[in-house]
C-alpha positions in Angstrom: 3.3 7.3 19.5 3.0 4.3 17.2 4.8 1.4 16.1 5.4 2.7 12.8 8.7 4.2 13.6 10.8 2.4 15.8 13.1 4.0 18.0 16.4 2.6 19.1 19.1 2.7 21.1 22.7 1.6 20.5 25.2 3.3 23.2 25.5 7.4 21.4 23.2 5.8 18.2 19.9 7.2 17.9 18.5 4.8 15.0 14.6 6.1 14.2 13.6 2.7 11.8 10.3 3.7 9.3 8.4 0.3 10.2 5.4 0.1 8.4 5.6 -2.3 5.7 2.2 -2.7 4.1 2.0 0.8 3.0 5.8 0.7 2.1 6.7 2.9 4.8 4.3 6.0 3.9 4.5 8.8 6.5 1.7 10.2 8.4 0.9 12.6 10.5 1.9 10.8 13.5 4.8 9.2 12.1 6.1 13.0 11.3 5.2 14.1 15.1 6.9 11.3 16.2 10.1 12.2 14.0 9.9 15.3 14.9 10.0 15.1 18.2 12.8 12.3 18.3 14.9 14.6 16.2 14.3 17.5 19.0 15.0 15.0 21.1 18.3 13.5 20.4 19.5 17.3 19.2 19.2 18.0 23.3 20.4 14.9 25.2 24.4 14.8 25.5 24.8 10.8 25.3 24.1 10.6 21.5 26.3 11.0 19.3 24.5 10.3 16.1 20.8 9.6 14.6 20.0 7.3 11.9 17.2 7.2 9.4 16.4 3.9 8.0 14.2 1.6 6.4 14.2 -1.6 5.7 16.3 -3.9 3.3 13.5 -3.5 0.5 12.0 -0.3 1.1 12.8 3.2 2.9 9.6 5.3 2.0 7.1 5.8 -0.6 6.2 9.0 0.8 3.4 11.0 2.2 0.6 8.5 2.9 -2.2 10.1 0.7 -5.3 9.0 2.1 -4.0 10.4 5.3 -2.7 13.9 3.8 -5.9 14.7 2.1 -8.0 14.0 5.3 -5.7 15.9 7.7 -3.6 18.1 5.1 -0.5 20.4 6.5 -1.8 23.8 7.3 0.7 25.6 8.7 4.1 25.7 9.8 3.3 24.1 12.7 1.9 20.4 11.0 3.7 17.6 11.7 6.1 17.3 8.4 6.6 21.0 8.7 8.6 20.0 12.0 9.6 17.1 11.0 11.7 19.4 8.3 12.7 22.4 10.5 14.2 20.2 13.0 15.9 17.8 10.8 16.9 21.1 9.5 18.2 22.7 12.6 19.6 18.9 14.1 23.5 19.7 15.6 24.2 16.1 15.8 25.0 14.4 12.7 22.5 12.8 10.7 22.6 9.7 8.3 20.6 8.2 6.1 20.8 4.1 5.5 17.8 3.9 1.8 17.4 0.9 -0.2 13.7 0.4 -2.5 11.9 3.4 -2.7 12.7 6.9 -1.4 9.6 8.6 -3.2 8.9 12.6 -2.0 10.1 13.5 1.2 11.8 10.2 1.3 14.1 12.0 -1.4 14.1 15.3 -0.4 15.6 14.7 3.4 18.3 12.8 1.9 19.3 16.3 0.7 19.5 17.6 4.3 21.1 14.2 6.0 25.1 14.4 6.4 25.4 11.1 5.1 23.9 9.0 2.9 24.3 5.1 2.0 22.0 3.2 -0.7 21.7 0.7 -2.6 22.4 0.7 -6.0 18.8 -0.4 -6.8 17.5 2.4 -4.7 14.5 4.0 -6.8 14.1 7.6 -6.0 11.8 10.7 -7.2 10.4 13.3 -6.7 6.7 14.0 -8.1 5.4 16.2 -6.7 3.9 17.6 -10.0 2.4 15.0 -11.3 0.6 14.8 -7.8 -0.3 18.5 -8.9 2.2 19.3 -6.1 5.0 21.7 -6.2 8.7 21.2 -4.4 9.1 20.6 -1.1 11.5 20.7 2.0 13.8 23.3 0.0 14.7 20.9 -3.2 14.1 23.5 -5.6 16.7 25.9 -3.9 19.2 22.1 -2.9 18.8 20.3 -6.2 19.1 23.3 -9.0 22.5 23.6 -6.6 23.6 20.5 -6.3 23.1 19.2 -10.0 22.2 22.1 -12.3 19.0 23.9 -13.8 18.9 21.0 -16.3 19.4 17.9 -14.3 16.6 19.3 -11.8 14.3 20.2 -14.2 14.1 16.8 -14.7 13.7 15.3 -11.4 11.4 18.1 -10.5 9.6 19.8 -13.9 9.4 16.0 -15.4 9.2 13.8 -11.7 11.9 11.5 -13.1 13.1 8.7 -10.8 16.6 7.7 -10.8 19.0 5.3 -9.1 20.9 4.5 -5.9 23.5 4.1 -8.4 23.0 7.2 -9.8 22.2 9.2 -6.5 25.7 8.3 -5.5 27.3 9.3 -8.7 25.5 13.4 -8.7 26.6 13.7 -4.6 23.1 13.0 -3.4 24.0 10.1 -1.6 27.6 8.9 -0.1 28.2 5.7 -1.8 26.0 3.5 -3.6 26.2 -0.6 -2.0 25.2 -3.5 -3.4 22.1 -4.7 -1.7 19.4 -3.2 1.0 21.1 -5.2 4.2 25.0 -3.2 2.7 23.0 -0.3 2.5 21.7 -0.1 6.2 24.9 -2.2 7.2 27.2 0.7 5.7 25.0 3.2 7.3 24.9 2.1 10.4 29.0 1.6 10.6 29.4 4.8 9.7 27.1 6.2 12.3 28.8 4.5 14.9 32.0 5.8 13.8 30.9 9.2 15.8 31.4 7.6 18.9 35.3 7.7 18.8 35.0 11.4 17.2 34.9 14.0 19.7 31.0 15.2 20.0 31.9 19.5 20.7 34.3 19.3 17.4 31.6 17.4 15.2 29.1 20.0 16.1 30.9 22.6 15.8 31.9 21.2 12.3 28.7 20.3 11.4 27.2 23.7 12.0 30.1 25.4 9.9 29.5 23.6 7.3 25.2 24.4 7.5 25.6 28.2 8.4 26.1 30.1 5.3 22.6 28.9 4.0 20.4 27.6 6.8 18.5 30.3 7.2 17.8 30.6 3.2 16.9 27.1 3.3 14.2 28.0 6.5 12.9 30.9 4.4 13.0 28.5 1.0 11.0 25.3 2.8 8.4 28.1 4.2 7.5 29.8 1.3 7.4 26.0 -0.5 5.6 24.8 2.5 3.1 27.4 2.2 2.2 27.1 -2.1 2.6 23.1 -1.1 -0.5 23.6 1.1 -2.5 26.1 -1.6 -1.9 23.3 -4.3 -3.3 20.7 -1.6 -6.7 22.3 -2.0 -6.0 23.0 -5.9 -8.7 21.1 -8.3 -5.3 19.7 -9.8 -4.3 18.0 -6.5 -7.4 16.6 -6.0 -8.1 15.2 -8.9 -4.5 13.5 -9.0 -4.4 12.3 -5.7 -7.7 11.4 -6.0 -7.1 8.9 -8.7 -3.9 7.5 -6.9 -5.9 6.8 -4.4 -8.1 4.5 -6.7 -4.9 3.5 -8.6 -3.3 1.6 -5.2 
């Protein structure tokens, strides 16, 4: 277990807080493993009504820890990062995200699989996969064009352009943009706790019905993206870009 993921239980709410401030909450294999396991336990725990994923009021996550990724790249769908993706995709409990500051790479794509998302207006979201010699992941090559249209999705996935929390709310990636990081975290917790007073089986069935039409297709796309992503990690383009990124940071 790692202190970089703080797991807190408050009545029927399980909070998974990214807590690696010195590295802007960049995600490692160990962190993915803990997140995946926590989601799996929450899914089967009848006492858990909802899961809240958050970072700090200053930063959600800078995405993958690049050095960790290069040293121990994912090699299959059994790798921790893909286990996290699939467990979030399959989670039957409502998952709420509270986002402030940077939300890079998977810090943005995971939001597309959460049920409710609250961001600070000045949050900075970005998916710079191509910029790092990689390709989209976590089903984003399917979900973003569907949500935003081909043209806007191309700006975000082919050019790696960033956008604000305010834009995320306007585009339907987030439910609401709040005035500060503290407000975004508070709103996420407030909305997550509302599931305490709702019939859990009715919530579960309703989520299942909403997700069912796309679940198998999304899983297939995640697997296809994952296979290409792991190939790209070994490509000269990606190695050069990732090595350059580490030197700059």
